[in-house]
Structures are given as structure tokens and as C-alpha cells.
N, C-alpha and C positions, 0 to 999 in steps of 0.2 A: 504494500500500500504506500501511497505517496502522501505524507501528512501535510504537504503544502498545496495539494491540488485544490483548485476552485476557491482561492482566497476571497474573491469578491462575493461569494454566495454564502459566507459563513457568519455565524454570530460572533465567534472569537477567532482571531488569527494572530499568531506570533510568527515573526519572520526574522531569522538570524539574530535572535536576542542574545546579548552578552551582558554580564554584570559581574562586578568584582567588588570585594571589600579590601581596600588598600591594594596590596600587591597580590592578594589571593583571588584568583579567577574562579568564580563559582559557577556561572552559566557561560557556556562556551560555543555559542552559535546554535541556539535551539529554535526549531520551527515546528509548528503544528497548527491545524485549523479544525474547528468544530462546526458542523451544520446544526441548524435549529432542532431542538428536541433530542440531541445526542448527549449521552452521558459518557464522559471519559475519565480515565484515571491516570495519574502520573505515579508510577510505582518504582521504588528504588530503595536501596539501603540508606541508613542514616548518613547524612553528610554529602549526599549526591547532588543536592541543589534543588530538590523538588519544592520545598517550602519557599525558597527564594523566588522560584518561578511564580508561585501563587501570590506572593507579596507584590511582585511586579505587575501581575495581571490586575490586582485590585487597587494598585496605585500607592501602596505603602512604601515601595522602593522605586527609584528611577531606573532607567536602563542605560547602560554604557554605550551600546550600539544596537541597531535593529529597530523594530517597531512592533507595537501591540495595537490591534484594532478590536473594538467591540461594536457589533452592529455596523461594521464598515466605517466607523468613526475613529480617527486616530486618537489614541489615548496616551501612548508613550512613545517617544523616540529621544535621542540625545538632547533635543532642544525643546521638547514639550512633555509636560506631566500634568494630565487632568486629575484633579483631586478625587479621592475615593468616593466622596459623597455625590459627585457628578457623573459617575460611571454606570449607574443603574446595575450595580452588582450586589448580590446578597451574599453574606458570609456566615458560615457555621464554624465556630472555633473549636479547638480541641477541648477546652475547658467549659464550653457552652456559653460562658460570659452572660448568664442570665442576671437580671436585676433582682437581688434578694428581697428588696422591699416592695416589689410588684408581684401581684398574683399572675396566674397563667394568662388570663385574658389581657391583662395590662402589659405583660411582656410581649405578647403577640401583636398588640396594637401600637407598640412603641414607635414604629416607623410610619404610622398612618396619620400623623397629625394634620397633613395637608388635605385630607378628604373629609367630607361631612360626616356627622355622627351616625346617621342611618347606614351609610355605605361602610363605614368603619365597623359597625356592629355586625353587619352582614358578612363582611370579609373575615372577621375574627371567628364567627360561627362556622363559616365554611372550612377554615383551616383547622379549627378544633375537631370538626368531624373527620376531615381527611387524615389527620394524624392520630385519631383514636383517643382524643383528649376530652371529648364531650363528657361533662360531669366533673371535670377537674378545673373548671373555670376559676374558682375562688381559692384554689390551693396555691401555696407559695413554694418556691423552688426547693426549700429544705424539706418539704413534705412529700416530695416526689422521688421515685427511684431514678437511677442513672439513665435507664432507657427512656423514662418519661421526660426527664430534663432534656435529653437529646431531641426528642420530638418537639418540645416547646421551642428549642433553639432553631430547629428546622422550620417550624411554622412561622416564627418571627422573621426569619430570613426570606421566606417565600411570600409573606403577606403583602409587601409592597410591589409584588409582581416584577421582579428585576429581570433585566435582559439575560443575566448570567448568574448562576449560583455556584459559589466556591465552598468547598468543604475541606478543612485542614485537619486530617486525622481525627474525624469526629467520633470514631468508635473506640479509640485507644484507651479510654478510661472505663470501659465496660468489661465484664467478665468475658473470657475467651468464647465460651459457649453461646453467648448472646450476640457477639459481633456479627457473625455471618448472617444470622437470622434477621437482625435489625438492618443490616446493609441491604438485604433483599426487600424488606418492608419500605425503607426509605427510597429505594429505587422505584418501587411501585407508586409511591406518593409523587415523586418528581415526574414520572411518566404520565400520571393522571393529569398534571397541569402542563404537560408538554414543555417543560423547562429544559434549558441547556445547562449542564452542570459539569464541574471538574472536581474530582476528589484527589487529594494527595495522601499516600499512605505507604508503609513498608510491608503491609500485611497482604499476602497474596489471596487468602481466602475471602477477605473483604472485597478485594478487587474483582475477583471472579464472580461474586454474588451481585456486584453493583454495576459494573461498567459494560458499555457496548464496545468500547475500544480503549486500548491500553497503550501507554507509552512507557517503555522501560528507560529510566534515566540512569546513566552511569557516568560519573566524572563530568557532570555538567552538560551532557549531550543525550539526546534520545537515540538509543541504539536500535530500537525497533518499535514501530507503531503498528499495532495489529490487534486481532481478536485474541481472546484467551486461548482458544484452540490452537491457533498458529504459534503463539508464543511457547506453548508447551510442546507441540509436536514438530514445529518447524522453526526453531530458534535460529537466528542468522549469525549470532556470535556465541563464542564459548561462554562468555560472561552470562548471557541470557540462559543458555542451557544449564549452567550451574545455579543461577539465581531462581529460576522459575521451576517449581516442582522439585522432585528428587530424581536422582539418576546417577549412573556411574559411566566411566569411559573405559572401553576395552580396545586394545590395539587391534588393527586390522590391516588387510592388504586389498587394495582395489583390484578386482579382476577385470572389470570393464565398466562401461557407463551405467550398468544396471545391476552390478553385483559387487559385494565386498565380503571378504572372508574374515571371520573372527573365530576364536577357539570353540565357540558353541555351534558353528556351522556357517553356511553361506546365506547372507541376507540378500533378498531380491527387491530392487526398487531403484529409483533414480538416485545416483550417488552424486550429489552436488557438493561443491566446496562451500566453505562457511559463509560466503556472501550470497550464495544461492544463484549466482549469475553464470557460473562455468562448471566445468567438470574436472575431476581429478584425473591424472594420467594413469593408464593401466600400470599396475605394479607399484603404485605410490603407497607409502605407509601413511596410515591415518589413525585417528582415534574415533571410535563409534559410540554415540550416546545410547545407552539402554535405560529405559524407564522401568519402574516396578511392574507396570502393566504389560511390558514386552516379554516378561518371563512368566510362563504358565506352569503351574504345578500339574504334573502328569505322572501318575503312578506307573503307567505302562511304558514310560520312556526309558531307553537305555542310558540316556544322558543324566547324570546325577550330580548333586552338589550337597555339601554338608551345611546343616543349620548352625550358624554362628550365634545369632541373636534373633529375638522375636519381639514385636511390639503389638499387643492386642489393641485393635481399633473397633471393637464391636462386631460389625458384619465381616470384617477382614482382619487378617494378621499380616503385618509387614515383616517379612523374613529377610535377614541378611545371610546370604549363602556364600560359601567358599567353593570355588571351582577347583579342579584338579591342579591347575597351574598355581593356585594360591591367591588368585585375584578374586575380588568380591563382586557380587551382583545383588540387586534387590528384587523381591518378588512379593506382589500382593496376592494373598491366597484367601479364599473363603474361610471364615473362622472355624467351621466345623472340621477342617483339616488341621488339627492341633498337634504339630510335631514337636519332638523334644530337641533341646539343644544337643548338638553332636550327632543327631540322626541324619542319614543320607536320604534325600528324597529325589524323585524323578522330576525333571523339568524339560520344557521345550520352548522354542522361540515362537513368538507371534508378533512380528514387527511389521507395522503398516507404513511407517515413515523411517527411512534410512537417513540419519543425521550424522554426518561425519565432519571432522575438523582436522586440520594439520596438527601433528603432535605439538603439545603445549610448548616445548622448548624451542620449536621452530617458528612460533608466532611472534610477530613484532609487538 
């Protein structure tokens, strides 16, 4: 996908944005664009620059070079910085930033002073209902659960009907089990109002539950802008292959454009190089990504591996298996197959996407 395609048709567009703090360069030429109604996520590890990108979009930070447009209106470039309150941007902060002395209705109505009382009441009621807060109108923030506070913050940000909604790690203060479920609920609410939104987070599970499209940020740049499916199954860099999901790399030899040999057998599929634009040469040494779902437990298979560790996950067990070479692979197995540490089990390959990279020491 080309994140810069169709800039003039988008609600949000960043083009070659750069930003530094003193001598430290944080954003290094970042571009992407969002169409109306799209929900995007900037996903990356701590310190990669994703929160700085969000602060530049909402106008809290200037840009060193490049430009940011919202609704095709120039908001930021090296010579212009439209103030945050003039950008028609709603913001949901990590700590929710609710007003403790205001009740739920008053918090939601906070940004609606410019509209008449009847319309203000109608809009507050609408967002109370959409966020499942009807009946909590007169509660104060300290009387609410973390999930309820998060919904109030969302309703407050959406009530002025902004052009763009920004969410800065909004689920990070919640219990792990609640994050993914609430991310899916918030997504449904945003879709209900056809809003355009950008989430920044380091949590993949939140991202996959929330976003239509995802940009992986590494060292101040977007390495891949794509769907969750493609980021997992068709990563274009080794960093993305390591960062998204789980997996291991096994050495292999390219037999031809559609086959690569690893110690577990021959994989069949298009063997592209790491940027996806060309082919490896026949006989070239590579490292092949194997996901846990590429290794299938099969009692009838002559190919066996030793169980090193196991992690029970309810419906499945994640096994770490040792091959005869001593190398390790991961396998997701239905949890009724409960094998002991040290036991040898039968396995087979079921690889739909061949993902190969040059050996790590050969990469620049």
C-alpha cells in the first residue's frame, strides 16, 4: 500500500514530516494519509516517535520540515502552526484528563458551550447512549470504573463532532483482559459516527481489535503501512517480522523462485526478498520466518520435535519445540493435546506465506 496516495481526498495527510528535540531527531520523514471514516493506528515500541507524531498532528508540537493537513487545510509546516483549538481535533488522553469536579454529563458537555442549550442536551444524551453511559449522568469520575472513565473521555472528545479524533494510548491504564474488548467497543462507537481516528499504542492486541490500517513506526519512520493480516503474514522488514506477533527464523536455501529448503522440508510459495519487490537468487542463503500457526501438531508425522516449554492459553497451548538440529520453533496446539515437557511429538509444516530475509549479519 502507498500511504501517500490521494492526499487531496483525505481528512488527514502528513507529508515528509520531520521533528527533532535539540540534536535528537525523533521523526525522520514520515508520511501517511487517512480517508474519511478510516481508523488507523501508529504502532511501535516505546521511544519510536509515535506520540510525537500525535502531538504534531494536534498542534502541540511544531514540525521541523514537511506538512500536516486536516481536511485539506494546512495546519503545520516550518512557517505555520495553527493552534490546537482551531484544528477541529478531538483528543483522548492516556490518563483520560476528566474534570473531577464535573459529573459525567458536565464532562461530556464541556466543549459544547458555543451551541444552544437544547442542542447541547440532545448531543450529550446521544453520546451517553452511544457509549453505554445512560444512567450515569450524575456520577462523578471517582465513582466510575476505569472502563467507564475511558468512555466518558471518548464521549467528551466526540461530542463537538471534530474532523479528526486522536487517541494517545487510551487503554494502557486498564486491566490487560479489558483492553482488547474495550478497543473493539470503542471502534464500534467511532464507526457509528463515521469519524476518522488515529490511535497510538505499543500494544498489538489493541491495535488489531481497533484499526482498519496500521503503520509500524521504527526509529522515526513508518516501515510498513498495511492491514493487520499483511503485517503478520507479509512483513516487509525483519524488524516488523520480529515486532508483530511471535515467530522464529530458520536458515534456508532458495531452490528457485517458488521454493526454499529448510530443515523441516521444502516450502512452496513465492520467495520474495525482504522489500517484496524482487527475488532471491537460486542457491542464496536466507532466513525463513515461521509463525506458531505454521507448525501443526500431527501424531502421524515422522517429523518430531521435543517439548521444551509450554504456555497454556485456554483453547490453545503455545509449545516451544526443539528440533533435531537444536534450533527452536513455536507451535500453537489445541489445548486438549496436553504434552509433557521433554516429550517428543509429531509435527508438520502448513505454511501459506513464505517470508524470507537475508541473514541478519548481512543486512545493513
